[in-house]
Backbone as JSON Lines, residues from 0, in Angstrom:
{"i":0,"aa":"M","n":[7.17,-20.2,1.2],"ca":[5.89,-20.38,0.42],"c":[6.16,-21.36,-0.65]}
{"i":1,"aa":"S","n":[5.24,-22.22,-0.91],"ca":[5.45,-23.33,-1.98],"c":[4.22,-23.16,-3.03]}
{"i":2,"aa":"G","n":[4.44,-23.55,-4.23],"ca":[3.48,-23.48,-5.24],"c":[3.26,-22.13,-5.88]}
{"i":3,"aa":"N","n":[2.52,-22.03,-6.85],"ca":[2.28,-20.73,-7.43],"c":[1.13,-19.97,-6.81]}
{"i":4,"aa":"I","n":[1.18,-18.68,-6.55],"ca":[0.08,-17.97,-5.98],"c":[-0.85,-17.64,-7.23]}
{"i":5,"aa":"T","n":[-2.12,-17.56,-6.88],"ca":[-3.15,-17.26,-7.78],"c":[-3.84,-15.92,-7.39]}
{"i":6,"aa":"I","n":[-4.43,-15.26,-8.41],"ca":[-5.21,-14.09,-8.0],"c":[-6.39,-14.38,-7.09]}
{"i":7,"aa":"D","n":[-6.97,-15.61,-7.32],"ca":[-8.04,-16.01,-6.39],"c":[-7.62,-16.07,-4.96]}
{"i":8,"aa":"E","n":[-6.37,-16.55,-4.72],"ca":[-5.88,-16.68,-3.32],"c":[-5.68,-15.42,-2.63]}
{"i":9,"aa":"L","n":[-5.49,-14.29,-3.36],"ca":[-5.3,-13.0,-2.87],"c":[-6.61,-12.26,-2.54]}
{"i":10,"aa":"Q","n":[-7.65,-12.71,-2.97],"ca":[-8.98,-12.03,-2.71],"c":[-9.33,-11.91,-1.24]}
{"i":11,"aa":"G","n":[-9.82,-10.63,-0.91],"ca":[-10.3,-10.59,0.5],"c":[-9.96,-9.22,1.1]}
{"i":12,"aa":"E","n":[-10.06,-9.13,2.3],"ca":[-9.89,-7.91,3.05],"c":[-8.51,-7.92,3.84]}
{"i":13,"aa":"Y","n":[-7.79,-6.8,3.93],"ca":[-6.52,-6.69,4.48],"c":[-6.44,-5.5,5.38]}
{"i":14,"aa":"D","n":[-5.64,-5.72,6.49],"ca":[-5.26,-4.65,7.35],"c":[-3.91,-4.07,6.81]}
{"i":15,"aa":"I","n":[-3.87,-2.78,6.66],"ca":[-2.55,-2.1,6.11],"c":[-1.87,-1.48,7.38]}
{"i":16,"aa":"T","n":[-0.62,-1.71,7.4],"ca":[0.37,-0.94,8.33],"c":[1.36,-0.35,7.3]}
{"i":17,"aa":"Y","n":[1.88,0.92,7.8],"ca":[2.92,1.55,6.95],"c":[3.72,2.48,7.86]}
{"i":18,"aa":"A","n":[4.94,2.65,7.55],"ca":[5.84,3.67,8.25],"c":[6.84,4.31,7.25]}
{"i":19,"aa":"T","n":[7.03,5.56,7.48],"ca":[7.99,6.4,6.63],"c":[9.35,6.41,7.41]}
{"i":20,"aa":"S","n":[10.4,6.33,6.63],"ca":[11.7,6.64,7.24],"c":[12.45,7.46,6.32]}
{"i":21,"aa":"P","n":[13.21,8.43,6.74],"ca":[13.27,8.78,8.15],"c":[11.81,9.37,8.47]}
{"i":22,"aa":"P","n":[11.5,9.43,9.69],"ca":[10.16,9.92,10.21],"c":[10.14,11.42,9.84]}
{"i":23,"aa":"L","n":[8.98,11.94,9.52],"ca":[8.76,13.33,9.25],"c":[8.6,14.08,10.5]}
{"i":24,"aa":"E","n":[9.23,15.21,10.65],"ca":[8.99,16.07,11.95],"c":[7.75,16.79,11.71]}
{"i":25,"aa":"H","n":[7.0,16.89,12.8],"ca":[5.65,17.63,12.83],"c":[4.67,17.02,11.9]}
{"i":26,"aa":"V","n":[4.69,15.85,11.48],"ca":[3.71,15.29,10.65],"c":[3.28,14.0,11.42]}
{"i":27,"aa":"Y","n":[1.85,14.03,11.49],"ca":[1.15,12.7,12.03],"c":[0.94,11.71,10.93]}
{"i":28,"aa":"E","n":[1.49,10.56,11.27],"ca":[1.3,9.43,10.31],"c":[0.72,8.34,11.12]}
{"i":29,"aa":"P","n":[-0.6,8.07,11.0],"ca":[-1.2,6.95,11.8],"c":[-0.64,5.57,11.51]}
{"i":30,"aa":"G","n":[-0.22,5.27,10.23],"ca":[0.43,4.08,9.98],"c":[-0.64,2.87,9.74]}
{"i":31,"aa":"I","n":[-1.88,3.1,9.64],"ca":[-2.87,2.05,9.64],"c":[-3.89,2.3,8.61]}
{"i":32,"aa":"G","n":[-4.64,1.3,8.1],"ca":[-5.67,1.35,7.14],"c":[-6.22,0.15,6.88]}
{"i":33,"aa":"S","n":[-7.1,0.01,5.93],"ca":[-7.81,-1.15,5.56],"c":[-7.96,-1.24,4.0]}
{"i":34,"aa":"A","n":[-8.03,-2.4,3.39],"ca":[-8.04,-2.6,1.96],"c":[-8.8,-3.88,1.62]}
{"i":35,"aa":"K","n":[-9.24,-3.92,0.4],"ca":[-9.87,-5.09,-0.12],"c":[-9.34,-5.36,-1.55]}
{"i":36,"aa":"I","n":[-9.01,-6.6,-1.79],"ca":[-8.54,-7.06,-3.05],"c":[-9.68,-7.75,-3.78]}
{"i":37,"aa":"Q","n":[-10.05,-7.28,-4.95],"ca":[-11.09,-7.88,-5.79],"c":[-10.56,-7.93,-7.13]}
{"i":38,"aa":"G","n":[-10.56,-9.14,-7.64],"ca":[-9.88,-9.33,-9.02],"c":[-8.35,-8.91,-8.95]}
{"i":39,"aa":"N","n":[-7.87,-8.1,-9.76],"ca":[-6.47,-7.59,-9.71],"c":[-6.35,-6.19,-9.22]}
{"i":40,"aa":"K","n":[-7.42,-5.82,-8.45],"ca":[-7.54,-4.42,-8.01],"c":[-7.56,-4.49,-6.44]}
{"i":41,"aa":"L","n":[-6.93,-3.34,-5.85],"ca":[-6.99,-3.1,-4.37],"c":[-7.52,-1.76,-4.21]}
{"i":42,"aa":"I","n":[-8.54,-1.73,-3.28],"ca":[-9.08,-0.42,-3.0],"c":[-9.04,-0.37,-1.47]}
{"i":43,"aa":"G","n":[-8.58,0.79,-0.91],"ca":[-8.39,0.89,0.5],"c":[-8.41,2.34,0.98]}
{"i":44,"aa":"V","n":[-8.37,2.53,2.31],"ca":[-8.38,3.88,2.83],"c":[-7.55,3.76,4.1]}
{"i":45,"aa":"D","n":[-6.63,4.81,4.4],"ca":[-5.94,4.76,5.63],"c":[-6.76,5.59,6.61]}
{"i":46,"aa":"A","n":[-6.1,5.67,7.94],"ca":[-6.84,6.29,9.1],"c":[-7.04,7.8,8.9]}
{"i":47,"aa":"L","n":[-6.37,8.41,7.94],"ca":[-6.57,9.85,7.7],"c":[-7.62,10.09,6.58]}
{"i":48,"aa":"G","n":[-8.03,9.06,5.87],"ca":[-9.03,9.12,4.77],"c":[-8.42,9.2,3.44]}
{"i":49,"aa":"V","n":[-7.16,8.95,3.34],"ca":[-6.43,8.9,1.99],"c":[-6.89,7.64,1.31]}
{"i":50,"aa":"I","n":[-7.49,7.8,0.09],"ca":[-7.92,6.63,-0.72],"c":[-6.73,6.0,-1.46]}
{"i":51,"aa":"W","n":[-6.69,4.73,-1.31],"ca":[-5.6,3.89,-2.04],"c":[-6.26,3.12,-3.13]}
{"i":52,"aa":"N","n":[-5.9,3.25,-4.39],"ca":[-6.29,2.42,-5.54],"c":[-5.08,1.8,-6.2]}
{"i":53,"aa":"A","n":[-5.08,0.54,-6.47],"ca":[-3.93,-0.12,-7.08],"c":[-4.41,-1.25,-7.98]}
{"i":54,"aa":"T","n":[-3.7,-1.46,-9.01],"ca":[-3.82,-2.63,-9.85],"c":[-2.55,-3.43,-9.74]}
{"i":55,"aa":"F","n":[-2.59,-4.74,-9.92],"ca":[-1.41,-5.5,-9.89],"c":[-1.52,-6.78,-10.81]}
{"i":56,"aa":"E","n":[-0.28,-7.37,-11.12],"ca":[-0.27,-8.57,-11.85],"c":[0.82,-9.41,-11.25]}
{"i":57,"aa":"I","n":[0.63,-10.71,-11.27],"ca":[1.55,-11.63,-10.72],"c":[2.82,-11.75,-11.54]}
{"i":58,"aa":"V","n":[4.01,-11.62,-10.95],"ca":[5.27,-11.6,-11.65],"c":[5.75,-13.11,-11.51]}
{"i":59,"aa":"N","n":[5.7,-13.63,-10.3],"ca":[6.02,-14.96,-10.0],"c":[5.32,-15.5,-8.84]}
{"i":60,"aa":"D","n":[5.65,-16.68,-8.3],"ca":[4.91,-17.17,-7.15],"c":[5.1,-16.45,-5.97]}
{"i":61,"aa":"N","n":[5.99,-15.5,-5.78],"ca":[6.02,-14.65,-4.58],"c":[6.13,-13.21,-4.8]}
{"i":62,"aa":"Q","n":[5.73,-12.71,-6.02],"ca":[5.87,-11.33,-6.28],"c":[4.78,-10.77,-7.21]}
{"i":63,"aa":"L","n":[4.35,-9.54,-6.97],"ca":[3.3,-8.94,-7.67],"c":[3.87,-7.58,-8.16]}
{"i":64,"aa":"A","n":[3.66,-7.14,-9.42],"ca":[4.01,-5.8,-9.85],"c":[2.78,-4.97,-9.6]}
{"i":65,"aa":"F","n":[2.95,-3.72,-9.14],"ca":[1.83,-2.94,-8.84],"c":[1.98,-1.51,-9.39]}
{"i":66,"aa":"K","n":[0.8,-0.86,-9.66],"ca":[0.76,0.53,-9.96],"c":[-0.45,1.12,-9.03]}
{"i":67,"aa":"A","n":[-0.18,2.19,-8.19],"ca":[-1.13,2.67,-7.27],"c":[-1.21,4.2,-7.41]}
{"i":68,"aa":"T","n":[-2.43,4.62,-7.05],"ca":[-2.65,6.12,-6.89],"c":[-3.18,6.27,-5.43]}
{"i":69,"aa":"L","n":[-2.63,7.16,-4.62],"ca":[-3.1,7.53,-3.41],"c":[-3.68,9.03,-3.54]}
{"i":70,"aa":"D","n":[-4.92,9.17,-3.04],"ca":[-5.6,10.44,-3.24],"c":[-5.98,11.04,-1.89]}
{"i":71,"aa":"P","n":[-5.49,12.14,-1.58],"ca":[-5.84,12.78,-0.24],"c":[-6.82,13.9,-0.39]}
{"i":72,"aa":"K","n":[-7.45,14.06,-1.55],"ca":[-8.33,15.18,-1.82],"c":[-9.56,15.26,-0.77]}
{"i":73,"aa":"G","n":[-10.05,14.07,-0.38],"ca":[-11.21,14.09,0.55],"c":[-10.99,14.24,1.99]}
{"i":74,"aa":"T","n":[-9.71,14.42,2.26],"ca":[-9.26,14.41,3.69],"c":[-9.21,15.85,4.28]}
{"i":75,"aa":"P","n":[-9.02,15.98,5.53],"ca":[-8.88,17.44,6.18],"c":[-7.82,18.14,5.47]}
{"i":76,"aa":"E","n":[-7.87,19.35,5.48],"ca":[-6.84,20.29,4.77],"c":[-5.47,20.08,5.19]}
{"i":77,"aa":"T","n":[-5.24,19.61,6.4],"ca":[-3.9,19.45,6.94],"c":[-3.27,18.18,6.41]}
{"i":78,"aa":"V","n":[-3.95,17.29,5.63],"ca":[-3.44,15.99,5.19],"c":[-2.92,16.22,3.81]}
{"i":79,"aa":"G","n":[-1.71,15.65,3.55],"ca":[-1.11,15.7,2.28],"c":[-0.24,14.5,2.03]}
{"i":80,"aa":"L","n":[0.34,14.37,0.81],"ca":[1.36,13.27,0.51],"c":[2.54,14.02,-0.04]}
{"i":81,"aa":"L","n":[3.64,13.44,0.18],"ca":[4.82,13.83,-0.51],"c":[4.8,13.58,-1.98]}
{"i":82,"aa":"D","n":[5.18,14.58,-2.81],"ca":[5.33,14.25,-4.23],"c":[6.75,13.74,-4.45]}
{"i":83,"aa":"K","n":[6.98,13.51,-5.7],"ca":[8.32,12.83,-6.04],"c":[9.5,13.62,-5.76]}
{"i":84,"aa":"S","n":[9.36,14.95,-5.62],"ca":[10.41,15.8,-5.32],"c":[10.52,16.1,-3.78]}
{"i":85,"aa":"G","n":[9.6,15.53,-2.99],"ca":[9.66,15.6,-1.61],"c":[8.83,16.75,-0.97]}
{"i":86,"aa":"V","n":[7.95,17.33,-1.81],"ca":[7.21,18.53,-1.42],"c":[5.76,17.98,-1.01]}
{"i":87,"aa":"M","n":[5.26,18.42,0.1],"ca":[3.81,18.06,0.52],"c":[2.82,18.58,-0.5]}
{"i":88,"aa":"S","n":[2.02,17.73,-0.93],"ca":[0.97,18.04,-1.82],"c":[-0.47,17.49,-1.44]}
{"i":89,"aa":"R","n":[-1.52,18.16,-1.91],"ca":[-2.92,17.65,-1.71],"c":[-3.34,16.88,-3.04]}
{"i":90,"aa":"E","n":[-2.43,16.82,-4.01],"ca":[-2.76,16.15,-5.32],"c":[-2.65,14.67,-5.15]}
{"i":91,"aa":"P","n":[-3.28,13.84,-6.01],"ca":[-3.14,12.36,-5.95],"c":[-1.67,12.16,-6.39]}
{"i":92,"aa":"Q","n":[-1.09,11.04,-5.8],"ca":[0.28,10.74,-6.08],"c":[0.36,9.29,-6.59]}
{"i":93,"aa":"D","n":[1.17,9.0,-7.57],"ca":[1.35,7.68,-8.2],"c":[2.48,6.93,-7.72]}
{"i":94,"aa":"Y","n":[2.43,5.66,-7.46],"ca":[3.49,4.81,-7.05],"c":[3.45,3.59,-7.93]}
{"i":95,"aa":"E","n":[4.65,2.92,-8.01],"ca":[4.64,1.65,-8.65],"c":[5.94,0.88,-8.05]}
{"i":96,"aa":"G","n":[5.8,-0.4,-8.09],"ca":[6.86,-1.21,-7.56],"c":[6.49,-2.74,-7.51]}
{"i":97,"aa":"V","n":[7.2,-3.42,-6.61],"ca":[6.98,-4.87,-6.42],"c":[6.52,-5.17,-5.13]}
{"i":98,"aa":"I","n":[5.48,-6.07,-4.94],"ca":[5.03,-6.51,-3.67],"c":[5.5,-7.96,-3.5]}
{"i":99,"aa":"K","n":[6.15,-8.19,-2.32],"ca":[6.52,-9.58,-2.03],"c":[5.44,-10.25,-1.25]}
{"i":100,"aa":"I","n":[5.09,-11.51,-1.61],"ca":[4.06,-12.26,-1.0],"c":[4.66,-13.26,-0.03]}
{"i":101,"aa":"S","n":[4.2,-13.31,1.2],"ca":[4.44,-14.39,2.17],"c":[3.16,-15.09,2.49]}
{"i":102,"aa":"K","n":[3.18,-16.45,2.24],"ca":[1.91,-17.09,2.39],"c":[2.26,-18.45,3.16]}
{"i":103,"aa":"S","n":[1.52,-18.63,4.36],"ca":[1.58,-19.91,4.98],"c":[0.17,-20.51,5.12]}
{"i":104,"aa":"S","n":[0.12,-21.54,5.76],"ca":[-1.18,-22.16,5.92],"c":[-2.17,-21.31,6.72]}
{"i":105,"aa":"T","n":[-1.65,-20.34,7.51],"ca":[-2.48,-19.52,8.39],"c":[-2.61,-18.09,8.03]}
{"i":106,"aa":"E","n":[-1.64,-17.6,7.17],"ca":[-1.77,-16.14,6.86],"c":[-1.13,-15.9,5.5]}
{"i":107,"aa":"T","n":[-1.65,-14.73,4.93],"ca":[-1.01,-14.18,3.78],"c":[-0.62,-12.64,4.09]}
{"i":108,"aa":"I","n":[0.65,-12.38,3.75],"ca":[1.12,-11.01,4.06],"c":[1.83,-10.52,2.71]}
{"i":109,"aa":"L","n":[1.49,-9.32,2.36],"ca":[2.09,-8.66,1.27],"c":[2.83,-7.48,1.71]}
{"i":110,"aa":"R","n":[4.17,-7.36,1.23],"ca":[4.96,-6.27,1.65],"c":[5.66,-5.5,0.47]}
{"i":111,"aa":"T","n":[5.71,-4.23,0.6],"ca":[6.42,-3.56,-0.38],"c":[7.07,-2.3,0.22]}
{"i":112,"aa":"Q","n":[8.08,-1.77,-0.54],"ca":[8.72,-0.52,-0.13],"c":[8.73,0.47,-1.31]}
{"i":113,"aa":"V","n":[8.33,1.64,-0.95],"ca":[8.14,2.68,-1.97],"c":[9.02,3.86,-1.61]}
{"i":114,"aa":"Q","n":[9.75,4.31,-2.72],"ca":[10.54,5.53,-2.51],"c":[9.82,6.73,-2.99]}
{"i":115,"aa":"Q","n":[9.69,7.66,-2.2],"ca":[8.94,8.93,-2.6],"c":[9.75,10.16,-2.09]}
{"i":116,"aa":"G","n":[10.38,10.9,-3.06],"ca":[11.29,11.95,-2.68],"c":[12.34,11.38,-1.93]}
{"i":117,"aa":"P","n":[12.68,12.02,-0.69],"ca":[13.84,11.56,0.15],"c":[13.33,10.38,1.12]}
{"i":118,"aa":"L","n":[12.1,9.98,0.97],"ca":[11.57,9.04,2.04],"c":[11.46,7.68,1.43]}
{"i":119,"aa":"T","n":[11.51,6.67,2.31],"ca":[11.16,5.26,2.05],"c":[9.96,5.01,2.9]}
{"i":120,"aa":"I","n":[8.94,4.32,2.27],"ca":[7.77,4.02,2.95],"c":[7.59,2.48,2.91]}
{"i":121,"aa":"D","n":[7.57,1.87,4.05],"ca":[7.43,0.4,4.21],"c":[5.94,0.18,4.42]}
{"i":122,"aa":"V","n":[5.34,-0.72,3.52],"ca":[3.91,-1.05,3.53],"c":[3.7,-2.49,3.75]}
{"i":123,"aa":"Q","n":[2.78,-2.92,4.66],"ca":[2.41,-4.19,4.68],"c":[0.93,-4.38,4.74]}
{"i":124,"aa":"F","n":[0.48,-5.47,4.07],"ca":[-0.96,-5.84,3.92],"c":[-1.07,-7.18,4.61]}
{"i":125,"aa":"R","n":[-1.77,-7.37,5.58],"ca":[-2.0,-8.63,6.2],"c":[-3.5,-9.06,5.98]}
{"i":126,"aa":"K","n":[-3.68,-10.25,5.36],"ca":[-5.05,-10.64,5.0],"c":[-5.75,-11.0,6.26]}
{"i":127,"aa":"K","n":[-7.01,-10.55,6.47],"ca":[-7.83,-10.87,7.45],"c":[-8.34,-12.28,7.38]}
{"i":128,"aa":"A","n":[-8.57,-13.0,8.53],"ca":[-8.95,-14.3,8.61],"c":[-10.43,-14.42,8.16]}
């Protein structure tokens, strides 16, 4: 990637993919969702109906700092998120970290890795054309 990324270049709709490691036994994780970036905010939903809300700021030309809340409250009763101690919860969970930006002439990809309890969650946002 060359040059400085701007908030304007990040605007748009994204496909989300994510995976937890190690995988959780007896837990269905669809690993997909969709999101939209407007201004410095991301609003999205995964395939189970968990709502993703995040704000971010540019750290440098290939990184964003983010703070996010994922909320499973409107999902089926069997859906939950791990809290920081590794216990399944139906309460909103907060996350923060750094997103790495990969941008070429044809695509923009945002990647992050979140630690939650004993798990690592790899998340990718691919901007739709």
